[in-house]
C-alpha positions as CSV (number, residue, x, y, z in Angstrom):
1,M,-21.9,0.5,-55.0
2,K,-25.6,0.6,-55.2
3,V,-28.4,-0.8,-53.0
4,T,-30.7,-3.8,-53.5
5,I,-33.7,-3.9,-51.3
6,V,-35.6,-7.1,-50.4
7,S,-39.1,-7.1,-49.0
8,L,-40.9,-10.4,-49.3
9,Y,-43.5,-9.3,-46.7
10,Y,-44.4,-6.2,-48.8
11,N,-48.2,-5.8,-49.5
12,K,-48.8,-2.8,-51.8
13,N,-52.5,-2.8,-50.8
14,I,-51.9,-2.2,-47.1
15,K,-50.5,1.2,-45.8
16,S,-48.7,-0.1,-42.7
17,G,-45.5,1.3,-41.3
18,S,-43.4,-1.5,-42.9
19,N,-45.0,-1.2,-46.3
20,L,-44.7,2.6,-46.3
21,R,-41.0,2.4,-45.2
22,F,-40.3,0.0,-48.1
23,E,-41.9,2.4,-50.6
24,E,-40.2,5.5,-49.3
25,T,-36.8,3.8,-49.2
26,L,-37.3,2.9,-52.9
27,K,-38.3,6.4,-53.8
28,N,-35.3,7.9,-52.1
29,L,-32.8,5.4,-53.6
30,L,-34.2,6.2,-57.0
31,L,-33.8,10.0,-56.5
32,L,-30.2,9.4,-55.3
33,N,-29.5,7.1,-58.3
34,K,-28.4,4.4,-55.8
35,L,-31.0,1.7,-56.5
36,N,-29.7,-1.6,-57.9
37,K,-32.5,-4.1,-57.6
38,V,-35.9,-4.6,-55.9
39,I,-36.8,-8.2,-54.9
40,V,-40.5,-8.8,-54.1
41,L,-43.1,-11.4,-54.6
42,D,-44.5,-11.5,-58.1
43,D,-48.0,-10.3,-57.1
44,Q,-46.7,-7.3,-55.0
45,I,-44.7,-5.3,-57.5
46,P,-44.7,-1.6,-56.6
47,D,-46.7,0.4,-59.2
48,F,-44.1,3.3,-59.3
49,I,-41.0,1.3,-60.1
50,D,-39.6,0.6,-63.6
51,Q,-39.7,-3.1,-64.4
52,T,-35.9,-3.1,-65.1
53,F,-35.3,-2.8,-61.4
54,I,-37.6,-5.7,-60.4
55,T,-36.7,-9.3,-59.6
56,T,-39.6,-11.4,-58.4
57,I,-40.2,-14.6,-56.5
58,K,-43.4,-16.5,-57.3
59,N,-45.8,-16.2,-54.3
60,P,-46.3,-19.7,-53.1
61,I,-49.7,-18.8,-51.7
62,N,-51.1,-22.4,-51.6
63,K,-48.3,-23.9,-49.6
64,L,-48.3,-24.4,-45.8
65,R,-46.8,-21.6,-43.9
66,I,-43.5,-23.3,-43.0
67,M,-43.2,-24.7,-46.6
68,R,-43.9,-21.2,-48.0
69,R,-41.0,-19.7,-46.0
70,L,-38.7,-22.5,-47.0
71,Y,-39.6,-22.0,-50.7
72,I,-39.0,-18.3,-50.6
73,Y,-35.8,-18.8,-48.6
74,I,-34.4,-21.1,-51.3
75,K,-35.4,-18.8,-54.2
76,L,-33.9,-15.7,-52.4
77,N,-30.6,-17.6,-51.9
78,Q,-30.5,-18.3,-55.6
79,I,-31.1,-14.7,-56.6
80,L,-28.6,-13.2,-54.1
81,N,-25.9,-15.6,-55.2
82,K,-26.2,-14.4,-58.8
83,L,-26.0,-10.7,-57.9
84,K,-22.8,-8.8,-58.0
85,P,-21.6,-7.6,-54.6
86,N,-23.7,-4.6,-53.4
87,I,-25.5,-3.3,-50.3
88,I,-28.5,-5.4,-49.4
89,I,-31.4,-4.2,-47.2
90,N,-33.4,-7.3,-46.3
91,D,-36.4,-7.8,-44.1
92,F,-37.1,-11.5,-44.7
93,T,-36.4,-14.4,-42.3
94,P,-35.0,-16.9,-42.2
95,I,-32.0,-14.8,-43.4
96,P,-30.0,-16.2,-46.3
97,L,-26.8,-15.6,-44.5
98,K,-24.5,-17.7,-46.8
99,A,-25.7,-15.9,-50.0
100,L,-25.3,-12.6,-48.2
101,N,-21.7,-13.1,-47.3
102,K,-20.4,-11.5,-50.5
103,H,-22.7,-8.5,-50.0
104,I,-22.8,-5.7,-47.4
105,H,-25.9,-6.9,-45.6
106,Y,-28.3,-4.8,-43.4
107,Q,-31.2,-6.7,-41.8
108,L,-34.2,-4.5,-41.2
109,I,-36.1,-5.3,-38.0
110,H,-39.4,-3.5,-37.3
111,D,-40.2,-5.2,-34.0
112,L,-39.8,-8.3,-32.0
113,R,-43.5,-9.3,-31.9
114,D,-42.7,-13.0,-32.0
115,W,-40.9,-12.6,-28.7
116,N,-43.7,-11.1,-26.7
117,N,-46.3,-13.3,-25.0
118,I,-49.2,-12.6,-27.4
119,R,-48.3,-15.4,-29.8
120,K,-47.5,-18.9,-28.5
121,N,-47.2,-22.0,-30.6
122,L,-44.6,-24.6,-31.7
123,F,-43.9,-22.8,-35.0
124,I,-43.1,-19.5,-33.2
125,K,-40.8,-21.2,-30.7
126,I,-38.8,-22.9,-33.6
127,F,-38.8,-19.6,-35.5
128,R,-37.5,-17.7,-32.5
129,Y,-34.6,-20.1,-32.1
130,I,-33.6,-19.7,-35.7
131,Q,-34.2,-16.0,-35.7
132,L,-32.0,-15.4,-32.6
133,N,-29.1,-17.4,-34.0
134,Q,-29.3,-15.6,-37.3
135,W,-29.4,-12.1,-35.7
136,K,-26.3,-13.0,-33.8
137,K,-24.5,-13.8,-37.0
138,T,-25.8,-10.7,-38.8
139,K,-23.2,-7.9,-38.9
140,N,-25.5,-4.9,-39.5
141,I,-29.1,-4.3,-38.3
142,I,-31.5,-1.4,-39.0
143,A,-34.1,-0.9,-36.2
144,V,-37.0,1.6,-36.4
145,S,-36.7,2.8,-32.8
146,N,-34.3,2.8,-29.9
147,F,-36.7,0.5,-28.1
148,T,-36.4,-2.1,-30.8
149,K,-32.6,-1.6,-30.8
150,N,-32.4,-2.2,-27.0
151,E,-34.6,-5.3,-27.3
152,I,-32.2,-6.7,-30.0
153,V,-29.1,-5.9,-27.9
154,S,-30.7,-7.6,-24.9
155,K,-31.5,-10.8,-26.7
156,T,-28.4,-11.1,-29.0
157,K,-25.7,-9.3,-26.9
158,K,-24.7,-7.5,-30.1
159,N,-22.5,-4.5,-30.1
160,P,-25.0,-1.5,-30.2
161,S,-22.8,0.3,-32.7
162,N,-23.8,-2.3,-35.3
163,I,-27.5,-1.4,-35.0
164,L,-28.6,1.6,-36.9
165,V,-31.8,3.4,-35.7
166,S,-33.9,4.9,-38.4
167,Y,-37.3,6.3,-37.5
168,N,-40.4,5.8,-39.6
169,G,-42.0,8.9,-40.9
170,I,-44.7,10.7,-42.9
171,D,-44.5,12.1,-46.4
172,K,-45.3,15.8,-45.6
173,I,-47.0,18.0,-43.0
174,P,-50.6,18.8,-44.1
175,K,-51.3,22.4,-44.6
176,K,-55.1,22.5,-44.3
177,L,-56.5,21.2,-41.0
178,I,-60.1,21.0,-40.1
179,K,-60.8,23.0,-37.0
180,F,-60.9,20.7,-33.9
181,E,-64.5,21.7,-33.0
182,N,-65.7,20.9,-36.6
183,R,-64.3,17.4,-36.7
184,K,-67.0,14.8,-37.0
185,I,-65.2,11.7,-35.6
186,D,-64.8,11.9,-31.8
187,V,-62.4,8.9,-31.5
188,L,-60.4,7.2,-34.2
189,C,-58.5,3.9,-33.9
190,V,-56.2,3.0,-36.8
191,A,-54.9,-0.6,-36.5
192,P,-55.3,-3.9,-38.2
193,F,-57.6,-6.3,-36.3
194,E,-55.2,-8.5,-34.4
195,E,-54.9,-9.3,-30.7
196,R,-51.9,-7.2,-29.8
197,K,-53.6,-4.0,-31.0
198,N,-55.9,-4.3,-28.0
199,H,-59.1,-2.8,-29.5
200,I,-61.0,-4.4,-26.6
201,T,-59.7,-1.8,-24.1
202,L,-61.2,1.0,-26.2
203,I,-64.5,-0.9,-26.6
204,K,-64.7,-1.2,-22.8
205,S,-64.0,2.5,-22.3
206,L,-66.7,3.4,-24.8
207,N,-69.1,1.2,-22.9
208,N,-68.1,2.8,-19.6
209,L,-68.7,6.2,-21.0
210,K,-72.1,5.1,-22.4
211,N,-73.1,3.8,-18.9
212,N,-72.3,7.2,-17.6
213,N,-74.5,8.8,-20.3
214,I,-71.6,10.1,-22.3
215,Y,-72.2,9.1,-25.9
216,I,-69.4,9.6,-28.4
217,N,-68.8,8.2,-31.8
218,C,-65.9,6.1,-32.7
219,C,-64.4,4.7,-35.9
220,F,-62.2,1.6,-36.2
221,V,-60.1,1.6,-39.4
222,G,-57.9,-1.4,-40.4
223,K,-57.6,-4.6,-42.2
224,D,-58.8,-7.9,-40.7
225,R,-56.0,-10.2,-39.5
226,G,-58.3,-12.8,-37.9
227,Y,-59.6,-10.7,-35.0
228,L,-62.5,-8.7,-36.6
229,K,-65.2,-11.2,-35.7
230,Y,-64.2,-11.1,-32.0
231,I,-64.2,-7.2,-32.1
232,S,-67.6,-7.1,-33.8
233,K,-69.0,-9.6,-31.3
234,N,-67.9,-7.3,-28.4
235,I,-69.3,-4.2,-30.0
236,K,-72.6,-6.0,-30.2
237,Y,-72.4,-7.4,-26.7
238,Y,-71.9,-3.9,-25.2
239,K,-74.6,-2.5,-27.5
240,L,-72.3,0.0,-29.2
241,E,-73.5,-0.5,-32.7
242,K,-75.0,3.0,-33.0
243,I,-71.9,4.8,-32.0
244,V,-69.1,2.5,-33.4
245,T,-68.3,2.1,-37.1
246,I,-65.8,-0.2,-38.7
247,N,-64.0,0.5,-42.0
248,T,-61.9,-2.2,-43.5
249,S,-61.8,-0.8,-47.1
250,I,-59.1,2.0,-46.8
251,N,-56.7,1.4,-49.7
252,T,-54.9,4.7,-50.2
253,S,-52.9,7.0,-48.0
254,E,-55.2,9.9,-49.0
255,Q,-58.3,8.1,-47.6
256,L,-56.6,7.4,-44.4
257,L,-55.2,10.9,-43.9
258,D,-58.8,12.3,-44.4
259,F,-59.8,10.2,-41.4
260,Y,-57.1,11.8,-39.2
261,N,-58.1,15.3,-40.4
262,N,-61.7,14.7,-39.4
263,S,-61.0,13.1,-36.0
264,K,-60.5,14.8,-32.6
265,I,-58.8,11.9,-30.8
266,L,-56.6,8.9,-31.9
267,S,-56.8,6.0,-29.4
268,F,-54.0,3.6,-29.7
269,P,-54.1,1.1,-26.8
270,S,-51.7,-1.5,-28.4
271,V,-49.9,-3.9,-26.1
272,Y,-46.8,-4.2,-28.2
273,E,-45.3,-2.2,-31.1
274,G,-41.8,-1.4,-32.5
275,F,-42.8,2.1,-33.5
276,G,-46.5,3.0,-34.1
277,I,-46.8,5.1,-37.2
278,P,-50.5,6.1,-36.6
279,L,-49.1,8.2,-33.7
280,I,-47.1,10.6,-36.0
281,E,-49.8,10.6,-38.6
282,A,-52.3,11.8,-36.0
283,L,-50.0,14.4,-34.5
284,S,-49.3,15.8,-38.0
285,H,-53.0,16.4,-38.4
286,G,-53.5,18.1,-35.0
287,T,-55.4,15.0,-33.7
288,K,-54.9,14.4,-30.0
289,V,-53.2,11.1,-29.1
290,L,-54.3,8.8,-26.2
291,C,-52.1,5.7,-26.2
292,S,-50.8,2.9,-24.0
293,N,-47.7,3.8,-22.0
294,I,-45.4,1.3,-23.7
295,P,-41.8,2.4,-24.2
296,P,-41.8,2.9,-28.0
297,F,-44.9,5.1,-27.8
298,K,-43.2,7.3,-25.2
299,E,-40.1,7.4,-27.3
300,V,-42.1,8.6,-30.4
301,C,-44.6,10.9,-28.8
302,K,-42.9,12.3,-25.7
303,Q,-45.0,15.0,-24.2
304,F,-47.3,15.2,-27.2
305,A,-49.6,12.3,-26.1
306,L,-51.5,11.3,-22.9
307,Y,-50.8,7.8,-21.7
308,H,-52.7,4.9,-19.9
309,E,-51.9,1.3,-19.0
310,P,-52.8,-0.9,-21.9
311,F,-55.7,-2.6,-20.2
312,D,-56.9,0.4,-18.1
313,Y,-60.2,1.2,-19.8
314,L,-61.3,3.4,-16.9
315,R,-58.3,5.7,-17.3
316,L,-58.9,5.7,-21.1
317,S,-62.5,6.6,-20.5
318,S,-61.5,9.5,-18.3
319,L,-58.9,10.8,-20.8
320,I,-61.5,10.7,-23.7
321,S,-64.0,12.6,-21.6
322,D,-61.5,15.2,-20.5
323,E,-59.8,15.8,-23.9
324,L,-62.8,15.6,-26.3
325,N,-63.5,19.4,-25.9
326,N,-59.9,20.5,-25.2
327,P,-58.3,21.6,-28.5
328,P,-54.6,20.8,-28.9
329,N,-51.7,23.0,-29.9
330,S,-51.6,21.7,-33.5
331,I,-48.8,24.1,-34.5
332,K,-46.4,22.6,-31.8
333,M,-47.5,19.1,-32.8
334,Q,-46.7,19.6,-36.4
335,K,-43.4,21.3,-35.7
336,Y,-42.4,18.3,-33.6
337,V,-43.3,15.8,-36.4
338,N,-41.6,18.0,-39.0
339,Q,-38.3,18.0,-37.1
340,N,-38.2,14.3,-36.3
341,F,-40.4,12.2,-38.6
342,L,-40.2,13.1,-42.3
343,W,-39.6,10.1,-44.6
344,S,-37.2,12.0,-46.9
345,K,-35.0,13.2,-44.1
346,N,-34.9,9.9,-42.1
347,I,-34.4,7.6,-45.1
348,N,-31.6,9.8,-46.5
349,Q,-29.9,9.8,-43.1
350,M,-30.1,6.1,-43.0
351,I,-28.6,5.7,-46.5
352,D,-25.8,8.2,-45.6
353,L,-24.9,6.3,-42.5
354,M,-24.9,3.0,-44.4
355,Y,-22.4,4.4,-47.0
356,K,-20.2,6.1,-44.4
357,K,-19.9,2.9,-42.4
358,N,-18.9,0.9,-45.5
C-alpha cells in the first residue's frame, strides 16, 4: 500500500515549516517508492515532482473565504472517493471524513492557532466547532511536537497512542560557518508579519537599547500577512529606521540560510507556535537563540536557547546586550540538531511508524 499526500495550504514560494515538511515528505516517499498521489491546488504544483503523481484542484482564489473552503472540500471528497484504498496524509480542514473512510487516514496538525486568543471572529468560532468534532472522529493524527499532541489530547480527549509525533527538521548541517565575530547582522528575526509572531517586543527592546546608547543592527525577514504596515509604523515611531531593515523577498532556502550564517543572534518572541522551525535553522548555523519561553520552544531548544516572557522587552534587551559578544559553542549546537532534527531521519521514522501501525 502506498501513500497519497494532500496539502491544499501548500505554497511553493514560502519556505515555512509546513511547506518544507510537505516537500520533504514527498521527497522521502519518492526515494522509498511509496508515493501514490499528490493532491495540491493547480497553481502550487511542486517543481520537483513528475506530473504523473499530481492531482490538482483549481484554486478558487476569487471566492469568499468560507466559499473557498467549501469548494475545495467538495472537490477533495470527489477525488478521494475515486482513489483506491491507500494511506492518506491530509492537512486540509474541514476533513472529508466520509471519503476517507475507505482509506487509512492520518490528519497532519501543525498547531492549534485557531484556539489561542490571538484570533477572534465568528468564522473562527464556527471553524473551531467543526474542527473539534472532526478531530474527535479522526482515528490517526500526526503532530509536529509533544506540545501540540498534548493540546489535541486536552481538547479532544483522544487516546494519546493515536497521535504520532514527528518533529520538523532541516535538510543538512552546514559545514562552513562564518566566525561569530565576523557576522554582520547583530539580531535576526525570521517570521511572517502577523500578530502572533510578536515582532513588537523585539522593536521595543531595540528602542530600549538605543535609549541606553547601545546601537545594534537588526534584520526582519518574512512575508507580509497583513501586519507589516503596523510593524513599519512602529519602527518609524521609535526612530529605528537606521538600524532596522526589512526583507520580504526571500524566496529560496539558500537565501534564508545565508541570513542565519551571517547573524549573531536569532530573536523569536512569538506568542504561540506548534514547533518553530527558525529555532533549529539558527542552531544549525551556530546562531544564538533568544526566544519566548513558550512550551514548544523549550521542547525544541532545551538548554540551547535563552528565554524571556513573550512581552518582556526589557529582559530581551538585557539578553541581546549580554550575548552579542559571547560566542556560542556551535559544535554542540550542531550536534544537538543533527541528532534530533534532520528531515530525512524524522520523515522516515514517521513513515515507518505509519506502516507498522497499519
